[in-house]
C-alpha positions in Angstrom: -17.1 43.9 84.1 -16.9 46.7 81.7 -14.6 47.1 78.5 -13.0 50.3 80.5 -12.3 47.9 83.5 -10.7 45.2 81.3 -8.5 47.8 79.3 -7.5 49.2 82.7 -6.6 46.0 84.3 -4.5 45.0 81.2 -2.8 48.1 81.2 -2.0 47.4 84.8 -0.6 44.1 84.1 1.3 44.8 81.0 4.2 47.5 80.9 4.0 50.0 78.4 6.6 49.6 75.6 8.9 52.8 75.3 8.1 54.7 72.3 9.9 54.9 69.2 12.4 57.8 69.0 10.9 60.3 66.1 13.4 59.8 63.2 14.8 62.8 61.3 14.1 63.3 57.5 17.4 63.4 55.8 17.6 66.0 53.0 20.5 66.7 50.5 21.8 63.1 49.7 19.7 62.9 46.5 21.5 66.0 45.5 24.6 64.5 46.3 24.0 61.4 44.3 23.0 63.5 41.3 26.3 65.4 41.2 28.4 62.1 41.9 26.4 60.6 38.7 27.1 63.6 36.4 30.8 63.6 37.7 31.2 60.0 36.7 29.7 60.8 33.2 32.1 63.5 32.8 35.1 61.5 33.6 34.2 58.8 30.9 33.3 61.2 28.0 36.4 63.4 28.5 39.0 60.5 29.0 37.3 58.7 26.0 37.0 61.3 23.4 39.5 64.1 24.8 42.3 62.1 26.5 44.9 65.0 26.1 42.6 67.8 27.1 41.3 65.7 30.1 44.9 65.0 31.4 45.4 68.6 31.1 42.1 69.6 33.2 42.7 66.3 35.4 39.0 65.3 35.0 39.9 61.8 35.4 39.7 62.6 39.3 35.9 62.9 39.0 36.1 59.0 38.5 36.4 58.6 42.2 33.0 59.8 42.4 32.1 56.3 42.4 33.6 55.5 45.9 31.5 58.0 46.9 28.4 55.9 45.9 29.6 52.8 47.6 30.0 55.1 50.9 26.6 56.7 50.2 25.1 53.0 50.0 26.8 51.9 53.3 25.2 54.9 55.0 21.8 54.9 53.7 21.2 51.0 53.9 22.8 50.5 57.2 20.9 53.1 58.8 17.6 51.3 59.5 19.8 48.9 61.1 21.6 51.2 63.6 18.3 53.1 64.4 16.6 49.8 65.5 19.6 48.2 67.1 20.0 51.2 69.4 16.2 51.1 70.5 15.3 49.4 73.7 15.1 45.8 73.2 11.2 45.7 73.3 11.1 48.0 70.5 13.9 47.5 67.9 13.8 44.6 66.0 15.8 43.6 62.8 14.4 45.3 59.8 12.5 42.8 57.7 14.7 40.7 55.3 11.9 39.8 52.6 11.0 43.6 52.4 14.7 44.6 52.1 15.2 41.7 49.5 12.0 42.8 47.4 13.4 46.5 47.6 16.7 46.0 46.3 15.4 43.7 43.5 12.8 46.2 42.4 15.4 49.3 42.7 17.8 47.8 40.0 17.1 44.5 38.3 14.2 45.8 36.1 15.7 49.1 34.9 19.1 47.2 34.4 17.7 44.5 32.2 15.5 46.7 30.1 18.4 49.2 29.7 21.0 46.0 28.9 18.7 44.4 26.6 18.0 47.5 24.5 21.7 48.5 24.3 22.8 44.9 23.5 20.1 43.9 20.8 19.0 47.3 19.6 21.7 49.8 19.8 24.2 47.0 19.6 26.7 48.7 21.7 27.5 46.3 24.5 31.1 45.6 25.1 31.6 42.2 23.6 35.5 42.2 24.3 37.2 43.9 27.2 37.6 47.7 26.8 40.7 48.1 28.4 42.5 46.4 25.3 40.7 48.5 23.0 41.8 52.0 21.5 40.5 55.0 23.5 37.9 57.1 21.3 36.4 54.4 19.6 33.6 51.9 19.6 36.1 49.1 19.1 35.1 45.8 20.8 31.4 46.6 21.0 28.4 44.8 19.4 25.6 42.3 20.3 26.5 39.7 22.8 25.6 36.3 21.4 27.7 34.3 23.5 25.4 32.3 26.0 28.0 32.3 29.0 28.3 36.2 28.5 25.1 36.8 27.9 23.9 34.9 31.1 26.6 36.4 32.9 25.6 40.0 31.9 21.7 39.3 32.6 22.7 38.0 36.0 25.2 41.0 37.1 28.0 38.2 37.4 30.3 39.2 34.5 32.8 40.7 36.9 33.5 37.3 38.6 34.8 35.9 35.3 38.0 37.2 33.6 36.9 36.4 30.4 33.6 38.4 30.8 34.8 41.3 33.2 33.8 44.9 31.8 31.7 43.2 29.0 28.0 44.5 28.4 27.4 47.9 30.0 31.1 48.4 31.5 30.2 50.6 34.3 27.7 48.0 35.6 30.5 46.2 37.4 29.8 48.6 40.4 26.5 46.9 40.6 27.7 43.6 41.1 29.8 45.1 44.0 26.7 46.8 45.5 24.9 43.6 45.4 27.9 41.6 47.4 27.3 44.2 49.9 23.4 43.9 49.9 23.8 40.2 50.5 26.2 40.8 53.5 23.9 43.3 55.3 21.3 41.0 56.5 24.0 38.5 57.8 25.5 41.2 59.7 22.1 42.5 60.9 21.5 38.9 62.4 24.7 39.2 64.3 24.1 42.5 65.7 20.5 41.8 66.9 21.8 38.5 68.4 24.5 40.4 70.0 22.1 43.2 71.3 19.8 40.5 72.7 22.4 38.9 74.7 24.5 41.9 75.6 24.3 44.7 77.9 27.1 46.7 76.2 26.4 50.1 74.6 24.1 49.6 71.6 26.2 52.0 69.6 29.3 49.8 70.2 27.4 46.8 69.3 26.3 48.5 65.9 30.1 49.3 65.2 30.7 45.8 65.1 29.1 45.3 61.4 31.4 48.2 59.8 34.6 46.9 61.8 34.1 43.4 60.1 33.7 45.0 56.7 36.7 47.4 57.2 38.8 44.4 58.2 37.9 42.5 55.2 38.8 45.4 52.9 42.1 45.9 54.7 43.1 42.4 54.6 42.1 42.1 50.9 43.8 45.3 50.0 47.2 44.1 51.7 46.8 41.0 49.5 46.8 43.1 46.3 50.6 43.2 45.7 50.8 39.6 46.0 47.8 39.0 43.4 49.5 41.5 41.0 52.9 40.0 41.3 51.5 36.5 40.2 49.4 38.1 37.2 50.2 37.5 33.7 50.5 41.5 33.0 52.4 44.3 34.6 50.2 47.2 33.1 48.4 48.9 35.8 45.3 49.6 33.8 45.2 45.7 32.8 45.7 44.8 36.4 42.6 46.6 37.6 40.3 46.5 34.4 41.7 43.8 31.9 40.4 40.4 31.3 42.5 38.5 34.2 42.0 37.3 37.7 43.8 40.3 39.3 41.2 42.6 37.7 38.4 40.4 39.1 40.2 40.6 42.7 40.5 44.2 42.2 36.8 44.8 41.7 35.6 42.3 44.2 33.8 42.8 47.6 37.3 41.4 49.1 39.0 44.6 48.2 36.1 47.1 48.6 34.1 46.3 51.6 35.8 49.1 53.5 34.2 51.8 51.2 30.9 50.5 52.7 32.0 50.2 55.9 33.0 53.8 56.3 29.4 54.9 55.2 28.2 52.7 58.2 30.4 54.5 60.5 28.8 57.6 59.3 25.3 56.3 59.8 26.3 55.5 63.7 27.5 59.0 64.2 24.2 60.2 62.8 22.1 58.2 65.0 24.1 59.0 68.0 23.2 62.7 67.0 19.7 61.8 66.8 19.5 60.2 70.2 21.6 62.8 71.8 24.1 60.1 72.9 27.3 62.4 72.3 28.2 65.0 74.9 26.9 68.3 73.6 29.9 70.0 73.4 31.2 67.0 71.1 28.1 67.0 69.2 28.1 70.7 68.4 31.6 70.2 66.9 30.9 67.1 64.8 30.3 69.0 61.8 33.2 71.3 62.1 35.7 68.5 62.9 34.7 66.5 59.8 35.3 69.3 57.7 38.3 70.2 58.9 39.6 66.5 58.8 38.7 66.5 54.8 41.5 68.3 53.5 44.5 66.4 55.2 42.9 63.1 54.5 42.3 64.4 50.9 45.9 65.3 50.6 47.2 62.0 52.1 44.7 60.1 49.5 46.4 62.2 46.7 49.8 61.1 47.7 48.8 57.3 47.9 47.3 57.6 44.4 50.4 59.2 42.8 52.2 56.1 44.2 49.5 53.6 43.2 49.1 52.5 46.7 46.2 50.0 47.2 44.8 51.8 50.1 44.2 54.9 48.0 40.5 54.4 47.7 40.2 53.7 51.3 41.6 57.3 51.9 38.9 58.5 49.3 36.1 56.6 51.1 37.1 58.4 54.3 36.9 61.8 52.6 33.2 60.7 51.4 32.3 59.7 54.8 33.5 62.9 56.4 31.6 64.8 53.5 28.4 63.1 54.4 28.8 64.0 57.8 29.4 67.6 57.0 25.8 67.5 55.1 23.8 65.2 57.7 25.3 66.2 61.3 23.2 69.2 61.8 20.2 67.4 60.6 20.8 64.9 63.3 20.7 67.8 65.8 17.2 69.0 64.4 18.7 71.9 62.3 19.1 72.6 58.5 21.9 74.2 56.7 22.0 76.0 53.7 24.3 73.2 52.0 21.7 70.7 52.7 18.8 72.8 51.5 20.8 73.6 48.2 21.5 69.9 47.4 17.7 69.3 48.0 16.8 71.9 45.7 14.6 70.4 42.7 17.1 70.1 40.1 19.7 68.6 42.2 17.3 66.3 43.8 15.8 65.2 40.4 19.3 64.2 38.7 20.0 62.2 42.0 16.4 60.5 41.5 17.1 59.4 38.0 20.8 58.6 38.9 21.0 54.8 38.6 19.4 55.2 35.0 21.6 57.8 33.9 24.7 55.8 35.4 23.5 52.7 33.2 22.7 54.9 30.0 25.9 57.3 30.0 28.5 55.1 28.5 26.3 53.4 25.9 25.2 57.0 25.0 28.7 58.1 24.7 29.6 55.4 22.4 26.3 56.0 20.4 27.0 59.8 20.1 30.8 58.9 18.8 29.5 56.2 16.3 26.7 58.9 14.5 29.7 61.7 14.7 28.3 64.1 17.2 31.3 63.9 19.5 33.9 66.7 19.0 37.6 66.3 19.1 40.5 66.6 21.6 40.3 70.3 22.3 38.6 72.2 25.3 35.6 73.7 23.4 35.4 70.1 22.0 35.4 68.5 25.3 32.8 71.1 26.8 30.6 70.3 23.9 30.6 66.6 24.5 30.3 67.0 28.2 26.8 69.3 27.6 25.5 66.9 24.9 26.2 63.6 26.5 24.7 64.8 30.1 21.4 66.5 28.0 21.1 63.0 26.2 21.6 60.9 29.2 19.3 62.7 31.6 16.7 62.5 28.6 17.1 58.6 28.3 17.2 58.4 32.1 13.9 60.2 32.6 12.2 57.8 30.2 13.3 54.7 31.9 12.8 56.3 35.4 9.3 56.8 34.8 8.6 54.0 32.9 10.6 51.2 34.9 12.5 52.3 38.0 9.3 54.4 39.6 6.6 51.8 38.9 8.9 49.0 40.3 9.6 50.8 43.3 6.0 51.7 43.9 5.1 48.2 43.4 7.7 47.2 46.3 6.1 49.7 48.3 2.4 48.4 47.6 3.8 45.1 48.8 5.1 46.2 52.1 1.9 48.4 52.8 -0.2 45.1 52.0 1.9 43.0 54.5 1.7 45.7 57.2 -2.1 45.8 56.6 -2.6 42.0 57.3 -1.7 41.8 61.0 -3.7 45.0 61.7 -6.8 43.3 60.0 -6.2 40.1 62.2 -5.5 42.2 65.6 -8.9 44.1 65.0 -11.1 41.1 65.1 -9.2 39.9 68.1 -9.9 43.1 70.0 -13.6 42.8 69.1 -13.8 39.4 70.6 -12.0 40.3 73.8 -14.3 43.1 74.4 
């Protein structure tokens, strides 16, 4: 029997697996990430050195960009799970957990450790006392961490779980602790989804929605407990309740009260994949972007009201706005179209800031402290505030460029090489097997 005959016979016996759908390249979100990073830096430098001018110009509102980061993480990291779970059962498989873990660790840990160690031991501008207790516009409470417990907590990004250590070190890094809690939850949710997909004949998009609904419920329940936690705290000061050295701040910055932020991004991922697959009726699919854009204003206004009355669900409203904004950018891409907005956000300057945004995020607060310490920060006037913004952003992007190309990018390239090597091994094993069969 010839090789062709064997191949023909095998093809007749084994039904061909359904091909994977072509997956859309998403553009514009790196630019969004860059803009968000800059807005967070603007919030911190203006409220730290120009508090009165910042209050006049309401620059503090840019700080809510951090919520957008969480929503964006939910969208980007859940997207491979959604894409796989809605595929035919014979094709769709759980994303490789080992690859996922390696990439998440390589993405954050090396650059965080390098920047933290430099800030702590060279610049000596780590917070060794809680910054919420320090006078605004000073470097008070900073220095070199030598306490073993505090040092270990900061090296392992667990400082946010301890009242005595919360906000120490590089104080904005608390958000990375929250990100890692989400990273840990995602494979667990993935195992649940693919088990449900295997055993259920339900619409795969409904199966995918189980994961964000779980996180939405966790966040909603956690937020509902916030008044009770605050009532039993040792302080009534709103800033200290959220940022001070106490258990209420630990609770406020935990995954229990912020899981819903990631959930909204996960819902946006489901909408995007539904558009990719043509799973929505055409009259609905072509209006998704418009509906999302129209919904932004009323949700934004509602969030503003909740913020004014200090309601615990205010940032949930902000995360809804963020998810809607993501859909406005990516909905046309899911339908195979490009928009001027996505193309503009993907322009090289915007995309570059997005690429170095992790380094920039970690550098910006130590950098503003350093610039203040050497006397380069101006006073509490509008020209002074604008000068501080320009100077901080320039110095931050410069420092971020060094650590991105020196630490971040090599780490990510190493993770990619590991993945490529892992994929190459089965292919190498399969070829001798085919040769043997022929």
